[in-house]
N, C-alpha and C positions, 0 to 999 in steps of 0.2 A: 678281303673286300674293304675292311675298315681303313687299311693303309691307302688303297687307291682313292677312297672317298676323301681322305685327308689330303692326298696329293692334289686332287681337283679342288677341294674346298679352300685351301690356303691361298692360291693365286686369286680365286674369286673374291675372297674376303679382302685381300690387299687391293684388288682392283676397285672394289666397292668403297673402301676407305678413301683411296685416292680420288675416286670419282666424286665423293662427297665434298672435296675441297674446291670443285669448280663452282664459281658463284652463279647464282640464278640471275637472269636478265629481268625477271619480274619479281619484285619483293616490296615489302613495306617494313619500316622499322621506326621505332620511337627513339629519339635522341634528346636527352636532357641538355638544355642549353640553346636549342633552336627557339627563335621568337615566333616562328610561323611555319606552315608546311612548305616543303621544298619538293618540286617534281623534277624528275630526271628522265628524259626520253633518250634512248640509245638508238642510233641509226644502225644500218646493216653492218657497219664496220666496228660497232661498239663505241663510237664517238659520242659522248654525252652532250646534251643540251640541258643545262641546269637553269631552272627558274626559281629564283629566291626573292624574298622580301627585301633583303639588304646584303651588303658586302659580307657581313659577319656570318650570316646563314649560308651564303655561297661558299665561304671558306670552309665551314663545317662540312658541307656537301662534297667539296673537292677533296678534302682530307679523307672522307669516307670512300670516295671513288678510287683515289690513289691506293688506299689500303686494300680495297676490294680487288683491284686488278694488279697491283705491283708491290705488295707488302714485302716480299722477300728482296726485291730490288732496293727498297728503302732500308731494309735491315742491313744489306751489304754496304750501302753507302754509310749508314750510321756506324757500323762496326769498323769500316775502313778508316773513317775519320777519327774514331775513338782509339784506334790501335788495338782492336779486339778481334780481328779476323782469325788469328791463330787459335782462338777458342774453339772454332768450328772447322778450320782448314788445316790445323797442325803447323809444323815448322815451315811449310812452303810459303807462308805469308808473314813469317817473322821479320823479314827485312822491312816490309812496309810498316808493321806494327811498331818496331823500334824507332823508325824514322818519325812517324807522326806523334808518338809519345814524347820524343825528344822536343818536337816543335810545340807540343801542347795544344793541338787544335781544339780538342773538346773543352779544355779549361778556358781557352780564349773565347769560344762561342758562348759559354755560360756567362762570362763577364760582359760580353757585348749585349747579350739579351737583357741583362739587368739595366744596362745603360740606355737602352732604346726608349723612345717616347712611348707613352701609354697606348696610343692608337696602333702603332706597329706591333707592340707586344700583344695587344688584343687580337689582332689578326692571326698571329702565330698560335695563340692560345685556342682560338676558335678552330683552327685547322687541326690541332692536336685532339680536340674533342671528337672531330669526325673520324680521325684515324683510330682512336681508342674505342669508338663505338663499334667499329668493325671487329677489332681485336676482342672486345668484350662479348660480342655476339658469337664469334666463331672459335675463339681460343686457338688451339693447335691446328684446327681446320681452316685457319685464315689463309693458308697457302700450302701447297703440297710439301714444300721443303720443311715446314714446321712439324710435320708428322714425325720427322726424325729429330729435329732440333728442340721440340717442345714449344709450349705457348710463348709467343714473342713478348718481350717486355713492352710495357706501355710507352707510347710516344710522348716525349716532353717537348714543350714549345721551343726550347733552345736547340733541339735536334735539327730543326729546320734550317738553322744557321750553319750547320756542318757542311752542307752541300757547297755553299759559297766559300767556305774555308778551303775545301778541297780544290775547287775551281781556281781560287785565287793562288793556290800553291802551284798548280800545274799549268795554268795559262800564262805564267810568267816564270820561266824556269832558267833564267839567265845565270843564276848563281852556280849551277852545275857547269855551265860553259866556262865560267871563270876558273873553276878548278881544272877543267880539261886544258884550258889555255896555259895555266901555270905548269901543268905536267909537261906539255909540249915545249915550253920555253927552254927547257934544259936539253932538248933533243934537236931543235931546229935553230938555224941562224936567226938572229933577231929580225933581220930584214925580210925573212921568208915566213915568219909566224903569221902575219896578217894576210898572207895569200889565201889562207884557209877561210877567211872571212872577208872577201873582196869588198872594197868601199862601194857604197851605193851613191851613184851620181844623179839619181832621178830627182825630179822637181819636188816630190812630196806633196803634190796637189791632188786631192781626190776628185776634183772637177775636170781634170785633163789627164788625157792619158800620160922551275921545278921545286915544288915544296916537298918536304919529307913525308913519305907514307901516302902520297896522293893516289897511287894505284890501289892500295888497300881501302882507302876511304871511298873512292869512287865505286869500288866493288860492293861497299856496304850500303850504298844509296839506291833506293828503288829505281827501276828502269821501266819505261812504258813498254808494254808487250810482254813483260816477264812478271810484273807484280800487279795484280788487280787491286783497286779499280782505277788505275791511273790512266788519264786520257792523253793522247797527243792532240794537236790542235792546229787548225787553220779554218778560215771561213771566207765566204763571199757575202757582200751586201751592196745593193745599189738602190738609188731612188731617183725618180724623175718628177719634176714639178708638174708636168702635164702628160697624162697618159691618153690612150685612145678615147676614153670616155670624158676627157676634159679635166679630170681631177688627178692629184698626185698618186703615184704608185710606188710601192716599195717591195723589194725582194730580199730574202735573207735565207741562207743555208749554212748553218754552223757545222763545222767539221770537227768531230770528236771521235773517240775510240768506239769501235763497233762491239756490240754485245747483244744477247738475246735475253730479255727484250732490250730494245734500243732505249737510250736515255729518255726520249721524249714521249709525252702523252698528250694527245689532242683533246681540246675541250672548248665548249662555248658556254658562257654564263650570261643569262638575261636578268637584268635588274629593272625595277620600275622606271618610268619616264623615258624609255628608249635607251637607257644605258646598257652597254654590254661589253664583254671581253671575249676574245676568241684567239686561238692560236696554240702555240706549243707551251705546255707546262712541264714541270719536272717533278716526278713523285718525291715527296719530302718537302716541297715548297708550295705555299698557298697563293701563288701569283702566276700570271701569264708572263713568261720570260721573253718570248719572241712572238709578236702578234699585233693585235690592234684593238681599239675600242671604237666608239662612235665617231671620234674626231681625230685620232692619232694612230699612226702605225709605227712600229719600231723593230729593229733587228740589231745584231751585234757581230762584230769581228774582233779578233784579238789584236791589240796594238803591238804587242811584242816590244814594248818599251822596257828599259832596264830598271827594274824596281826592286832588285834583290842583290845584295852585295856580301861577299865574304871578307872577313877582317882577320888579319894576323895580329895576335896579341900575346903578351907574356903569360906563361902558365899561372902566375900569381893573380891575374885578372879574373880567373874563373872561380866560381863558387858553386857548391852544391845547393840546388834550390828544392829538389824533391827526389823521392825514390819511386820508381814505377815498377809494378809487378805485372808481368804479362803471362797469362795462362795459355799454355800450349797444349792442344788436344793430343793426348797420348804420350806426352813427355812432361818433364819437370818444368815448373814455372821458371821464367827468366826474369831476373831482377836487374834493373839498370838505374844508376844514379844519373840524374840530369843536372848538368852544370850549365851556367850561363855567365856571360860577361855583360857589361853595360850595353854591348851591341847586339846581344841575342844569344840563342842556344849554341853550345859548343858542338859543332858537327864533327870535329875531328875525334870525338869520343866514339863515334860509330864504328871505327875500325877495331876498337877494343885492344889496341896494342899500346904499350907504354911509349911515351914520346921522350926522345933524348935531346931535342933541340931547344927545350925550354919554351916552346911556343904552342898555342892552341889556335884553332880556326873557329871563329864564330860566324854566324850568318844573321843578317838583318833583312827582313822582308817587309815591304810596305803593306802587304796583304795581311800581316800578322800584328800590325800596330793596333793598340787599344782603341775603343770607341768606333768600331766599324759600323757605319750607318747604311750599308748596302741594302738591307731589308727595307728600311724607310725609303730609300731612293727608288727601289723597284715598285713599292706601293704607290709612291707619288707618280711614277711613270704610268702605272696602270690607270691612274685617275686623270692623267693629263689630257688637255684639250688642244694644246698648241705646241709649237716648237719652243716657245718661251717656257711653258710648263716642263717640257722635256729637258731644257737646259737646267732648270732648277732641280729637277730630279737627278740629272747626271752629276751635279755637284755633290749630291748626297751619296752616290754610289762610290764609296771609298775603296772598294775592291770588288772584282779584279780590274786590272788595266785593260779597258776595252774601247773600241770605237762604237759609239751608239749612233746608228743611222736612224733618222726619224723623218716623217712626213706628216703634215696636218691637212685637214680637209679644206682649209682656207688657201692652200697653195704653197705653203712653206716646206722647205726641205733643209736638213741640217745634218752635220756630223759633229758629235761632241765626244771628247775624250773623258773617260771615267777613270777612277782609281787614283791613288796617291803616287806622285812622282817625286822622288827624293832630289834634294839639292845637296850636292856633294861638297864637302869642305876642301877636297883635293882629288885630282884624278877624274877619270870618266867612268869608273866602276867596271872597266873591262877586265881587270885582274885584281886579285886580293890586295887590299890596302890596309891602312891603319888609322886613317883620319875619319872620325865620325861624321855622319850626315849633319847638315846644317838646316834641317827642316824639310818642307815640301813646297813644290811649285804651287802658287795660288791657282785655283781652278780657272779663273778668268784669263790667266796668262798662258794657258795651254793652247795649242793650235787648232781651235775649233773653226768650223766653216758653216756659214749660214747663207742660204739663198744665193748661190753662185749665179753669175750671169748666164752660164751655160745651161742652167736648168737641170743639171744632173750631178749626181755624186756617186762615187763607187769606192770600195775598198776591198782588197783581197790579201790582207796582212802585209801589204807593201808599206813603204815609208809614208808617213802622214804629215811630215813637216819639212819645210825647205831647209837646206843645210845651214842657212844663216838665221834660223829662228832662235830667239833668245832662250827658249825653254829647251834644255838638252834632254832628249828622250833616250837615245841609244847611239852606240857607235856602229852597230851592224844591223842590217835589215834583210828580210827575205827578198828573193827576186820578184820582179813585178810582172811576170809572164801572165798570170791569171788576170791581174788588174788591167793590163793592156788589152787582153783579149775581150774583157767585158766592154771596154770602151769601143773596140772594133764592132762588137755585136750591137751595141746601142746606136752606132752610127749607120747601121744598115737601114734601108728603106722598108721597114716592117712596122706594122701597127704595134704600138707599145701597150699591149694588153696582156692578160694573164697567160695566154698561150705562148706569146713571144717570150715572156720572162721565164716560163717553165722550160721552154726549149733552150734558152740561154743557160739555165742551170744544168742542162744535160750536155752542153757543148764539150767535146773531147779533143779539141785541137790544142796541141802543145806548141807554143811559140818558141820554147827552148829547143824542141826538136827541129823546128823550121830554121832556127839560127844555126844549128849544128850540122844539118844535112849537107850544105855545100862543102864543109870540111870532110865529112865522111865519104861523100860521093867523089871527091878528088883523090881518094886513096888508091894505090895500085890495086887492080882487080885480081883477086885470088882465083883458085880453081876449086872444083868440087862443091861441097856444101857451102863453103865460105863465099865462093863466087856467086852461087845462087842467091844467098842472103844479101850480098851487095847489090845484085840486080834488083831485088825487091825494094831495097832502100832507095834506089835511083828512081823508082816509080811511085814513091810515097810522098804525100803532102803533109805529113806530121800529125794526122788525125789518129788518136789512140782508140781505135774501135775494137771491140771485143772479137769481131769476125775477121780480123786481119792478122797476118803474121809479123808485120813490121814492128808493131809496138813491143812485141816480145823481144825481138832482136835489139831494139833501141834501149829498152829497160835493162837488159842484160849488159849491154855496153856501158850504160850509165853507171852501173855498179863496178864494172871491171876497170874502167879508165882511172877513176880516182884511186882505186885500190893499188893499181900499178904505180901511180905517182907517189903514194904514201910509202909503199914498200921501198921504192927507190930512195926515198928520203930517210929511211930507217925508222919511221913512225907508223907501223901497220895499223894501229887503231887511233882514229882521230875523228871528231865530228865534222866530216867534210860533206857539205851538202851540194845541191845542184849549182849553186853559185860558184863553187870551186871547180866543178866540171866545166862550166862556161869559161872560167878563167883559163883553164888548161887548153881549151880548144880555140879560143878566140883572142887571147891577150898575148901580145908579143913578148911580155915580160915573164912568161911562164916557163921558159926554157930550163931553168935550174931544176925543176921538178921532173923533167923528161930527158935528162942527160943531154940537153941541148936540142932535142928534136921531138917536139910534141906530136908532130905528124906521124913519125915512126911509132911512137908509143900508142897513138890512136889506132894505127893499123894492127899492132900487136893485141891491143885490148879488144878490138872487134873480132879478130881471129880466135882469141881465147873465149870470148863470150859465145860465139857460134859453136865452138867445140864443146863448151860446157852444156849447151842446150841439146845437142844432138842425141846423147844417150837417153834422155828423158822423152823428147818429143819427136825423135826420128831424124833420119838423114836428109829428108826432103823439106827444106824450109817453106816451100809453098804450101805445105799441109799444116804448118804450125798455126795456132790461133791464140791470140792474146787471152781471150776469155777462158780457154782451157786451162791456162796457168794462173789466171788472175780472176779469182772469184771474190765477190764481196761476201765475207764469211761472218756469221753472227752466231755466237756460242753462249750457252748458259755459263755463268761464272764458276759454278761448282760441278754441275752435272756433266760438263764437258770432259771432266776427268774420269768418268766411268765408262769403260769400254762397252761398246754396243749401244748403250743409252745415248752417248754423245752423238753418234751418227743418226740415231732415230729422231732426235729433236733439233739437230742443227739446221740452220737456215742459210742457204747459200745460192747465189746466182752468178753467172759470168758477168764481168763488169768491164765496161769501157772506161777510159780515163786513167790518169795516174796522178802523181804528186803535183804536176805542174799544169793541169787542165782545170777549167772551171768546174767540170764534173770531177771533183776531187775524189780519187780512189787510191789512197796511199798504200803502196805495197809494203809487205814486211821488209824490214831491213836485212834479214838473212833468213835462210831456211825456206825459200819459196817466194812466190809472187802474190799470194792471196792478199786482197785489200783488207787492211785492219783499221783504217779510219777514213772518214769522209762525212758526207752530208746525211746524217741520220734523220734530219728534218729538212724539208724544203717548204718554204712559205712565200706566197705572193699576196700582197694586200692592194686592193683597188678602192680608194677612198670615195669613189663616185657613188657608192651604194653600201648600205649596212651589210648586205650579203656578199660584199666583195672581199672574201677571205678564202684562200685556196691553200691547201697544205697536204702533205703526205709524210708519214714516218716509215722507216725502213723495215720494220717487222710487223707488229700488230699492237693493238691496245692492251692486250693481256700479257701478263708474265707467267701464265699457267701453260705448260707445254701441251696439255690436252684440250685447251680451250680452242674454239673455232677462230678466236682472234689472236692466236699465238703468232701467226705469220701471214695473215690474210691480206695485209697491205704490201707485202714484199713485191708482188708482181707489178702493182701500180708504181711503186717506188722505182723498180728496175726500168720501167718503160717511161718514166718521167711524167706520169699522169697524176695531177693534183686533184684532190677532192675539195669540192666547195663545202665550207662549213657554214651554211646559211642558217637563218633563224629557225626555219622549220625543216626538219630532215625529210628528204623525199620518201624514205621508208623508215619504219620504226620496228626494231627487233625486240624491244623491251621497254618497260617503264618501271621506275623505282620511285617510291613515295617515302619521304622522310617527314616525320611529324614530331612536334614537341612532346 
């Protein structure tokens, strides 16, 4: 009898302990450091409305809420940037830890914090007070993961700078492409190398539409999709000077890696005298990163300018600067010596193999330069009242390189480039070199745009400067299919209101598919399953809808065609994107890659793609559905590794769109078609009214798998329904009171 009582009691005790980690929606807490009481009303989705006496108190409250709902997410960000993931995850994350320890992200964040102005430091300190109030109150019950990990360490103000360090690293990842290009240079004819990165001939106007050991080294560098918490990136943003209500409107949907919970956390902060902030925040950071205040709205897209370079240097140029010890759960510590040259950390040490050529490879990244004032810039942006204020804030955002889209209540719209852009002493930074940088492009010389005659601005990671602009940004750019589609949608005779903009964010038409369909439809018609698939493509308009079979056929072909061309060239692995596919299908100079006949290769690629799909999805292509293969998948960073539990808490929905649609739903590069990155936040701001802020995130506000807010916004996100984050919530599910 006692045995069975124990069998029953143990699960009940475990359940009770886990249940205790779910935060209450109604509570009161005293926090030393507040200057006055703060009230927080939670709406039915758990989105808070914070009422505080001043900015500092609001920062304390936001830190408290972020910790309450997302502390483990903050812990993973902190550990990832510090190179300490292996302490809890074991050797699976060692590649990430070695890399960030080599770059010294945590050391650089601490140095930047000391150099910041007192006002910005004060906001970061206030935020840390709020985070630590939750930790101090709850201990290891702060989040369910800490039941196993123990009481979390207290938050330090400099930890909030780590998020920007990680974003700065992965939102400008050109240096890895330089290594890939060097590796391929020994395998391809010189005149064919740049076919993989076709030249961009667009206008760049947002207002109108082989080195030794490189294989080993690349294998030692973290890769998105394999190493948490690295994001892939793309984004959309547009602004119009006059919306349906007569005031400017702005839309922004940043595309980053998916996870549960999603990166973003919605909030609204009310301050005295009608001041407010509302939109998307990030746990770990005390600011609204995409959103609006009473007078200004803002959003971001990644510029993809080339701000990172690899340098070839003699071995004698490298010196040991420190020793790093990485604790690995369940295994012996890993010790690594970090070497640097005058140009930066020696990344060729990552492969841990002795070099015989007398050279090292060092990397210099503008986002790792000292005196990073991005935090001060974002604080100034939160306080801004005009596009002139936004311009001044943009000049302070020294990292990462972004396109800041802004609109003000007076009718101004603008696009400003943020981040440091290097001036190279020689070359264009497309391959490893040896000449040091000669400084940075002055902010005012970057290709900003203010108040265009067209009254609209848009960017979708496409080229942002004309080819003849004196400030060199990059040699290669992403295709402009999403950008052109946004301009098509803005030209439609529809009211420019929040519903129109929300529908635009869900648009799933692929202009790349539309460009390619005439080629595919001109191929000889096959028989059986292939013939049926070809007939479906002939009746398709290029819309990547989840309930259609054609998007699955198209995306399988998009993988197969470049793979055949690369195999024919003897380089089966290369960073060949959709721009290379377009080159193969539509450029008369592509014949070398196709044995002289790209039409024949396209026919073979389509046949192989259909044959590859049939075993999984059946022999009748009319029954195939894109959404059955292509789910937007959101997984917990650690619990996804536990069989049974991973399926119990994963969040997934069938998804329209793909990598080239405005509704960005980037499929996995291999091993299936599930979407792994896209718009985890969608936001629309209408400056005609203080209540004109509409947004949705992909999962829910809570990072607790047992919370009602773990995934309650997923349905709205999937359907493209934005929530209004007005001053007074229509329904209140809880109230929190913080007192001095």
